[in-house]
N, C-alpha and C positions, 0 to 999 in steps of 0.2 A: 526511487532509491535503488541502487545496485545492491543486490543481496549476495554478491560474490566475495565479500570481504573475508579474509582469513579469520579475523576477530570481529565480534559485534562492534558497531559504531553508533554512538549517540550524537545526534545533531539537533539544533534548535530549529523549530518550524513555527512560523507566524508569531514569533516573539513570546509565545506563551505555552508552547507544547514541545516536549522533548520526544523525538522519534528515535527508536532503537531498532536496528535491522536484524533482530533475531529471526531465524527461519520459522515459517509458520508451524512446522512440525514440533517446534520447541515452545509452543504457546504456553504450556504450564509453567515454564521457566519465566516467561515474560509476565505472566499473571502474578507471580510471586513478588514482583517489584512494587513497592508502595506507589500509589498514585496512578495505577493502571487505568487506562481509558479506552482500551479496545484497539482494533486494527485500522490502520489508514491505508486506503487503496492507492491514493496518489497524493504525495509520494508514499511509497510502501514502507511500512514500519509499524511498530507498536507505539501507541501514544501514551504520554504521561504528562501530568501537570508539572510545570517548571518550578519544582520545589526542592530544597536541599536534601530532604530525605530520599528523593528519587535517585539522585546521583550517588548517595551513600549506598543505597540498595543495589544499584547497578554495579558499583565497585565490589560489593560484598558477594553478590550472586554470580557476577561475570567478571572476575579479576582481570582478565585480559582485554576487556572492552576498551575501545578507543573513545575518549570523551573529547568531542570537538571543542576548541577554545571558545566558540560562541556560547556553548552550554555553560561552561564555567563562568564566563563573563555575566551571563544572565543570572546564574545562581548567586554570584557575588553581589549583584544589584539587589536581589531579593533579600539577602541577609542584611545588606547595608540599610535597606529601607525599613526592615523590621526593627533593626537596632536603633535607627533614628527615631522611629515612632515611639519606641519604648522609652528612649531618653527624654523626648518631649513630654510624654505623659507624666513623668516624674519630676520635671523641671519646676523650679520655683522662681517667681518673679520674671517671667519671660518679657524681654524688651522687644515687642513687635509693634509695627505701625499698621494698624487696621484702618482702611479707608472708610470709616463710618463716623456718623455724627455724634454718637453717644459713647460713653466710657464702657468698655467691655468688662465682663467678669473674668476672673483668672481662667476658669475652665474654657471660656470662649477663646481666650488667647491661645491656649494649648490646641484647641480644635483648629483654629486658624493656622497656626504654625504647621500642623500636620497637613492640612488641606492645601497649603502652598508649597510644602517641601516635596510632596509626591503628587503625581498626576491624577491618581485615582484614590479616592478616600471615602470612607463611610463615617458619617456623623451619626452614631447610634446614641442619640441624646433624648432623654425622656421629655415628654410634653412640658413646655414652659421653661426649658433650659436655653432657649435662644438659638436653636440651630438655623433658623431662617436668616437671622441677622448675620450669623457667622458665615453662612453661604454667600450672602450679598458681599461681605468683606472679601471672601476668597475670590469670587468672580471679579470684584473690583481690582484686586491685586494682580490677577492674571491680565486684566485689561491694561493696567498701568505699566506693568513690567514684562509681560510675556507675549504681548501682541495679540491677545484674545480680542476677537471682534464680535462674536455672537454667542449667546447663551440660550439654550432651550430648557425651560422648566416644565417638567411633566408632573402634574398634580391631580388629586381627586377633583371632580367637578366643583364641589363645594368650596375648594381651597383656591381654585384658579383666580377669582377676583381679589384674593388676599395678597398675592405676590406683587402687583403694582404698588400697593400701599407699603409693602415691606421695603421696596427700593426707594420710594419717596420718603419714607421715614428714616431710613438708615444710610443710604448710599452717599458717600462724600466724594463722588466722582461723576463724570458726565455719562448719562445713560438715556436710553429710549426704551421703555418697557411697555409691552402691549399684551393684553389678554385676548387671545384669539376667540372670536365669537361666531355664531351662526352655524350653518351646516359644515360638514367636512370640506365641501367644495368651496364654501365661503372662506373658511380658514386657510385653505391652500392658496386661494387667490390673494389673501392678505399677506402671505409670505412672499408670493411671487412678485407682488407689486411693491414690496418694501425695499427701497433702494439702499445700497450699502452706504454707510456713513462712518468713516474711520475716526471721526471726532468724538463719537459716543459708543458706549457698549450697548449693542442691540440685544434686547431680551424678549423672547417670545414665550408665552405661557399657554399651555394646551392641556386638556384633560386626557387621562389615560385612554378612555374609550375611543377617542378620535384618532389615536396615533396610527393604528394599522389601516385606517381608512384614508389617510393622507400621508402614507409612508414616503412616497416619492418626493413630495414637496418638503417634508421634514428632513429627508436625507440630503437633499440639495442645499437646504438652508443651513443645516448645522455642521456640515463638513468642516473639519479642522477647528471646530468650536468647542463649547462645553455643554454637557447635558447634566442637569440636576434632576434626579428622581425623588420627588417629595413624597413621603409616606410610601417608601419603596416596597413595603410588604404587599402592595398592590400587584407586584409582579412575582410573587413567591411561587406561583404555579408555572413550572418551566414550559409546559406544552400549551399554555393558553395563547391565543392569537396575539393579544397585546404584549405579552411577555416576549414572544419570539420576535415581534417587530422591534421592541425596544432593545433586545439583544443585538440585533443587526444595526440599529442606529448607533448604539454605543461604540461599535467598532470604527465608526467614522469620526468620532470626537477625539480631540487631543486631551481633554480633561473630563473627568466624570466624578460626580458625587452622588451618594445615596443618603437620604435623610429619613430616619425613622426612630421612634422611641420603642417600637415593638418589632425588631427584626425577626423574632420568633413568636408567632401567634398561635401556631398549631403544633409544630414539632421542630427540632433542630434542622430537619431537612429543608426548612424554609430558607435557610441561608443560600442554598445552591443557586437558584435562579437570580437572586439579587446580585450575587457575586459573579455570575456569568456575565451580567451586564457590566459590573464594576471593573473586574479584573479576572479574566478567565484563567490566568496562571495560578490563582490561589487554589481553586478546587477543580480545575479542568472544565471540559465542555460536555462530559457525559454524565447525565443524571443517574443512569443505571450504575455506573462505576462509583459515583459519589454515594449512592444509597447502599451499595454493597459494602463500602468502606465503613459507613457510620451507622448502619441499621442492621438488626437481625430480623430475618423474615421468618414467618410461620403462618399458622392459621390455615384457612381454606386455600388449597392449591399453592401453599407457601407464598402467598401474595400480600400478606398483611404484616405490617411492621409490629413486632412484638417487644422489641427492646432497642436500645441504642448502645453504641460502643465507640471507642476512640474519641470520646467527647473532649478530653483535654487537648488532643491534637486539633480537633475541629475549632474549638474556641481560640486556641493559639493562632491558627491560620487566619480566622476571621478578624481577630484583633490586630494582626500584623499590619493592616492598612486601615485601621478604624480606631475611632475614639469613642469609648462608651462612658456615659456619665448619667447619674440619676440626680434628681432634684435634691435628695438628701445629701449626696456627696458634694454637689456643686454650689448650692445656694443657701443663703441664710434667709429663707423665705418665712413669712409669718405662719403661725400655727393654723391647723385645720381642725374644725369642730363639726361633728356629725350629730344631727338632731332629728330623730324620728318623731313624727306626729301621727297618732293613730286616729283613724276616722271610722266611726260606727256607721254601718250601712242600715238604712231604715228597712221596714218589713218588706216593702215592695222590691227594693233592690236586692235584699238578701234572698228573697224567694226566687228571683230570676237567677241569681248567682248559684244558689243551691241546686236549682233545676238543671242548669247547664253542667254543674260539677257532677251531678248524678249521671247525666248522659255520658259525660266524658269517662267516668269510671267504668260504666257498663261497656262502652265501646272498647276501652283498653283491655278490660277483662276478657272480652270475647274476640279480640283481634288476634289474627294469626301471627303477626309480627309487629312488635313494638319498636319503633325507631325514634330517635331524638326529634326528628322533624314532626312526626305525628304528635308526640307529647307536647312539644313547644307550641304547636298550633292550638291545642286545647288550652294551654296556659295563657296564651295570648288573648283568647276570647274572654277568659276569666278576668285577666288584668284589665281588659277594656270595660267590663261590667263594673269592676271596682271603681273605675273613674267616672261611672255614671252613664255609659253608653253600651249599646249592643248592636251587632250587625245581623240582619235577618238573612234568610236563604237567598234572597234576591240582591244581596250585597248593599242593602240600604241600611243606614245607620239611624238608630232611634235613641233618644235620651230616656233613661229609665230611673235616674236619680240625680240629685244635686248635692249629695253629702260632701263629696270631696271638693266640689266647687265652692261650697260654703266655707269649708275649712281653709281653702286657698284664699278666699276673700278676706276672712278674718286675719289670717297671717299677713296678707299683703297690707292691710290697713295698719297693722302694728309696725311693719317695716317702713312704710311710707311716713308714718308719724315720727319714726326715728331718723328720718332723713336719708335712708339707705337708697342705693341703686341696686336693683335686683335682677338676676337672670333666672328665667323660668324654663325648665326643661320638661318637655312632654313628648310622648311617643306617637300619639294618634292625632290625626288632623281634626277630628271632631272636638277633641280636648282643646286644641290650640284655638279653634274658632270660638269655643265657649269662653276661654280665658281672655281672648281679645275683646269679646263682647263686654265682659266685666270691666276691662280697662277703659273701653269706650264710654261706658255708662258712668264711670267714676271721673272721666275727664283726665285720665292719666296719659301723658305722652309716652309712647313706647315704639319700639321697632320689633320686627319679627322676621324670621327666616324659616321657610318650609321648602320643599322641593319645587313648589310652584313659583317661588321668587327667582327671577332671572339672575344669572351670574353677575351681570353688570350692576344690578341693584344691590346685591349683597354687600359689596364693599362700602357703599354709601350708608347702608343701614347700620353696619358695625361702627363706622366713623361717627355717625350721629350719637349713638349710645356712648361711645368713648369720649366724645368731646363736648356734647351739648348737655349742660347741667339740667336742662328741663326734661330731657329724655330719661325717665326714671326706671323703665322696665325694658328688658330684652327677652322676647319669647322665642325659644329655639326648639325646632324639631330635632331630636337627638341624632337621628341618622343623617340629617342634612347639615346641621350647624354645630355638631359636636366635635368638629375636626377643623384644625387649621386656622381658627380665628381667635383673636384676643379680645377678651371682655373684662379686662382688669379694672374698668371704671366701677364695676360692681364687686362687692366682697361677700355677697350672699346669694346662694342659688337655691331655688325651690325645685325639687324633683316631683312634679305632679304625677308622673309615671316613669318607669325605668326600662332601659334596654336590657335584654337578657345576656348580652355579651359584655364580659368584664372589660375587654379592650375598649369598646365603645363607651362604656360607663366612665372609665378612667380618662379617656379623651375628653369627655364632656366636663368632668371636674376640672381638668387642666385648663379650661378656657379662662377661668378666673384665678386659679392658683398657679401663677407663672411670673416670669420677669415683668416688672412693672407694678405688681401688686404690693401695696404699702400697708394693708391692714390684715388683721386676722380674718380667715375665710371660714364661713359657715355654710354647711349644706343641710337643708331642711328637706326631709322626705315625708310626703303625705302617703300614709299606708292604710289601706282598708283593713280594719281589724278582722282577724281570722280569715284572711284571704291569701291568695297567691302572692300578694305584695310583700307580706312578711317573709315568706320563704325566699323570694328573689332578693330582698334586701339583705337577709342573713348570708346568702351565698356571695353576693357582691362584696359585702363587708369583710367576708373571709377570703376575699381575692380568688373566688371560684367562678368559672363559667357555668351558668345554669345548664347549658347543653351537655356539659361533661358528666352530669350526675342524674339527669332526668330519666334515662332508660331504666337504670336499676332501682331508682328511688322515686319513681313517679308518684307513688301513693303518698309519700311524705309531702309532696308539693300540693296534693289535692286534699289534705286533711282539713 
């Protein structure tokens, strides 16, 4: 950029960044403008996110600045988009034609309208609100009306097998959907040998971890297509390898969607990386500038976030191209009931538990530094003992008691007698193996998912539970199967053990309390009496992450 202008000039760069040619010696003036993103070497100029407040500040701080018509046109588009999204959110009785096989809910119609009116949209919809079906409809509309040929769905590994089923269940248009399998090399080859077919919408599904290993193949395949990032909080860390890869892939796509019920799992700063993929013009491309705008720094070497600011602005910008809805707002779902069942540990199990608890207290008392991870590791071992198992110093698992298994068996018998279909959540593999053994002994047909179950098998296991009346129980490892699958054939869940993460816990619950559920939902918790189970249950019931309070209150969890 030529810096010889008599007056500063603002131009549009890369359709998402405003460049202003204020001389470098006047950088403090440049920094005073909202949306400041730093200095661009080529072309030269100060960078700003293409947002209305930037132009207002330029005019205020530099009244003689020349605003290029392309900048004004872009800002006009941004304002028009935000106005359209706002109008659609408040519209009643939208008459939209969604290319799906089932009748959509009103909130899905609104999300569909937004997702088809603008090229980049965020479906910030809580678990169970039907964002996957809405995404299928949006992709179908783009295929039928906008010439879209290919879609890349990026999802957590455990969710990859779910997407082919979503298209099969909902899509009312021609498609060819494939979940990529094998090594990254195998997946790349599957894309390379997939011949173009304009008669169908081609949909490839891949896990997040594989993206950067096969970036070249994905970039070639998805150019001018659509990318859907499912559970987009997986790219909330801007400098992570997979996040940077997906940011680059996003620039190649004509259309982009992010899907998540939890866009903010740690802090409001989680928005940045997800929106850098979705639409960089919203928050710009500099994480440092974004953080300086919305966070107050302090603590050691001024590197810790101590507070947040400008939150109204952040939320307004995020929602300018997104639709946020909760189950309570969107759906008339059946009621939820929580039922804790307390299990008394016998003398042997209690002695093992107390011994380990005493060791934990001693180590924490004498430790130089107490971190959340150290405390959580101690609590994890205690939770394992509550379930009847213990891991020795050689990483071998031993059974120390059957109290919770007996309580599970009794509860299961009652539920089976009542004709229920039941989902069982557990955290530890040893617990799942013991639960499966009980089901085998009772001759109960069941399905289960752990990390050892292949992606290709998971969809069939879910399908069997959902459709086969003889399959009465589904056993799920929380970390693996607590995300992205629908288990509405069951209306009762037994939590044999719990995850310490509130987000993971809510995700697990939403497997049965979601669209398609016709009955009241009951969650039964098996809690070791006077154990860490009770403390974790209380925290989760109060919508708290255990990790957020263990450092300062670790003694409370070990009482």
